[in-house]
C-alpha positions in Angstrom: 5.9 -9.4 -35.4 9.9 -9.5 -34.5 10.1 -5.8 -35.4 7.5 -4.7 -33.1 8.6 -7.0 -30.3 12.1 -5.5 -30.5 10.8 -2.2 -30.7 8.5 -3.0 -27.3 11.4 -4.4 -25.7 13.8 -1.4 -26.6 11.8 1.3 -25.1 10.5 -0.8 -21.6 14.0 -2.2 -21.2 16.2 0.9 -22.0 14.2 4.2 -22.6 11.1 4.0 -19.9 13.7 3.6 -17.1 14.8 5.4 -13.8 16.6 4.8 -10.4 13.4 4.0 -8.8 12.2 1.4 -11.5 15.8 0.0 -11.4 15.2 -0.6 -7.4 11.0 -1.5 -7.8 11.1 -3.8 -11.0 13.8 -6.5 -9.8 11.9 -6.6 -6.5 8.5 -7.5 -8.2 9.9 -9.6 -10.4 11.8 -11.9 -7.9 8.8 -13.5 -6.6 10.7 -15.5 -3.7 11.5 -12.2 -2.1 7.9 -11.9 -1.2 7.7 -15.1 0.6 7.7 -13.6 4.1 5.0 -11.0 3.3 2.7 -13.9 1.3 2.9 -16.1 4.2 1.9 -13.2 6.3 -1.0 -12.4 4.2 -2.1 -16.3 4.5 -2.0 -16.3 8.0 -4.2 -13.0 8.6 -6.9 -14.4 6.2 -6.7 -17.6 7.7 -7.2 -15.9 10.9 -10.0 -13.7 9.6 -11.6 -16.4 7.8 -11.4 -18.9 11.2 -9.4 -21.5 8.9 -12.6 -21.4 6.5 -10.6 -20.4 3.7 -8.5 -23.8 3.3 -10.8 -24.8 0.2 -9.6 -22.0 -1.7 -6.0 -22.4 -0.5 -6.0 -25.7 -1.5 -7.7 -25.1 -4.9 -5.5 -22.4 -5.4 -2.4 -24.7 -4.8 -4.0 -27.2 -7.2 -4.3 -24.4 -9.7 -0.7 -23.7 -9.4 0.6 -27.3 -9.9 -1.8 -27.2 -13.3 -0.3 -23.9 -14.4 3.7 -24.9 -13.7 3.6 -28.6 -14.8 0.8 -28.9 -17.0 1.1 -25.7 -19.4 4.2 -23.8 -18.2 7.1 -26.8 -17.9 6.0 -28.2 -21.2 5.8 -25.4 -23.3 9.0 -23.8 -22.2 10.6 -27.1 -23.1 8.6 -27.5 -26.6 9.6 -23.4 -27.7 12.8 -23.3 -26.5 13.0 -19.6 -26.8 16.0 -17.7 -25.7 15.4 -14.9 -23.0 16.1 -11.4 -24.4 19.0 -11.2 -22.0 20.5 -14.0 -23.4 19.9 -13.1 -27.3 20.1 -9.5 -27.5 23.3 -7.4 -27.0 21.8 -4.5 -25.9 19.3 -6.1 -23.4 19.8 -4.4 -19.8 19.3 -7.3 -17.2 18.6 -6.3 -13.8 18.3 -8.0 -10.5 18.4 -7.7 -6.7 21.8 -7.4 -5.1 22.9 -10.5 -3.2 21.5 -10.4 0.2 20.6 -13.3 2.6 17.2 -11.8 2.8 15.5 -11.2 -0.2 13.6 -8.6 0.4 16.0 -6.4 2.1 17.9 -6.5 -1.2 15.7 -3.6 -2.4 17.7 -1.2 0.2 20.9 -2.2 -1.7 21.9 -1.0 -5.3 20.6 -3.5 -7.8 22.3 -5.2 -10.2 22.4 -3.6 -13.8 25.0 -5.4 -15.9 24.8 -5.9 -20.0 22.9 -9.1 -21.6 25.4 -12.1 -21.5 24.5 -13.9 -24.7 24.1 -17.6 -24.8 25.6 -19.6 -27.6 24.1 -20.1 -30.9 21.8 -22.5 -30.8 21.1 -22.9 -27.4 17.6 -23.3 -26.1 15.8 -21.2 -23.6 13.1 -21.1 -21.3 11.6 -17.4 -22.5 8.2 -18.5 -23.7 6.1 -18.7 -21.5 6.7 -16.8 -18.6 6.5 -19.0 -15.6 6.2 -15.9 -13.4 3.1 -14.4 -15.3 1.5 -17.5 -15.7 1.7 -18.7 -12.0 1.1 -15.6 -10.3 -2.0 -14.7 -12.7 -3.3 -18.2 -12.4 -3.3 -18.4 -8.8 -4.7 -14.6 -8.2 -7.8 -15.5 -10.8 -8.5 -18.4 -9.2 -8.6 -16.6 -5.9 -10.7 -14.1 -7.4 -13.1 -16.7 -9.3 -13.3 -18.6 -6.1 -14.1 -15.3 -3.5 -14.9 -12.4 -5.8 -15.9 -9.3 -4.0 -13.0 -8.0 -1.8 -10.2 -9.8 -3.9 -10.7 -7.9 -7.0 -7.6 -6.0 -6.1 -5.3 -9.2 -6.5 -5.9 -8.5 -10.4 -3.8 -5.6 -10.2 -0.6 -7.2 -9.4 -0.2 -9.2 -12.7 0.0 -6.1 -14.6 3.0 -5.0 -12.8 4.7 -8.0 -12.5 4.4 -8.5 -16.4 6.2 -4.9 -17.1 8.7 -6.2 -14.6 9.7 -9.2 -16.4 10.4 -7.2 -20.0 12.2 -4.2 -18.0 14.3 -6.7 -15.8 15.1 -8.3 -19.7 13.7 -11.5 -19.0 11.1 -11.8 -21.2 10.3 -10.8 -24.8 6.8 -8.4 -24.8 5.0 -10.8 -27.1 5.7 -13.8 -24.2 3.2 -11.4 -21.6 0.0 -11.7 -23.7 0.0 -15.4 -24.0 1.2 -16.0 -20.4 -1.4 -14.3 -19.1 -4.4 -16.0 -21.8 -3.0 -19.4 -20.8 -2.8 -18.3 -17.1 -6.8 -17.1 -17.4 -7.7 -19.7 -19.0 -6.2 -22.5 -16.7 -7.5 -20.5 -13.9 -11.0 -20.8 -15.2 -11.0 -24.3 -16.0 -9.8 -25.7 -12.6 -12.2 -23.4 -11.0 -14.9 -25.3 -12.7 -13.6 -28.4 -12.0 -12.6 -27.9 -8.2 -15.9 -26.0 -7.8 -18.0 -28.8 -6.6 -14.9 -31.2 -5.3 -14.0 -28.6 -3.0 -17.2 -27.0 -2.2 -16.1 -23.5 -3.3 -17.8 -20.4 -2.0 -21.4 -20.0 -4.5 -21.7 -16.4 -3.9 -19.1 -13.5 -3.8 -17.5 -12.6 -0.5 -17.2 -8.9 0.1 -14.9 -9.2 3.0 -12.9 -12.0 4.4 -15.1 -12.3 7.5 -17.9 -13.0 5.7 -19.3 -16.8 5.7 -17.4 -18.6 2.7 -20.1 -21.4 2.7 -23.7 -21.0 3.6 -24.5 -21.5 6.6 -28.0 -23.2 7.9 -29.4 -19.7 8.8 -28.6 -18.4 6.0 -29.7 -21.0 4.1 -33.0 -21.1 6.0 -36.2 -19.6 3.8 -37.3 -16.4 5.5 -41.2 -16.1 6.8 
């Protein structure tokens, strides 16, 4: 398994690379760079649904706390697995350039440098990937709550997963387990919160559709 891990890491981190990905993948991997865009998306959805989306947003926030503090944090401290860029000398570490506005760093030359090896025996935080676990968990929860038009959100985690390996931050074997933990946590949280938060029962094909049954919808037809 370790041999396959190293081979995949070598392919993704060193061989299947190009200047475009050297700029894109660090941006994808830097979730804090997307904060302004995520805030705009939340505001647009809030406006489109006239505020009825608050139940799903609260549920997603609770799901995020579960993936981070119930799953990811304990597992990281239990596993103590070092990242590739801390334990493998040939790994290439990629990151966005330093910039006051994180998102605008994509227009500057990315930081590409060799791995900085950690002292032998030092515990790391490679497993699981909090980026993958938290993002996949929240987006899966939102999809389970809304279905329909939110299916496109499920296309984001695979790109993020690739970026974490491409940037040298995680082993390929870290990713599948992180995704599984994320999906299971989102499913459990959706089951728990569905009745408590009165989450939508049916799929919403567009954000303008009602997120809860209205009296008119519930009335029997004659």
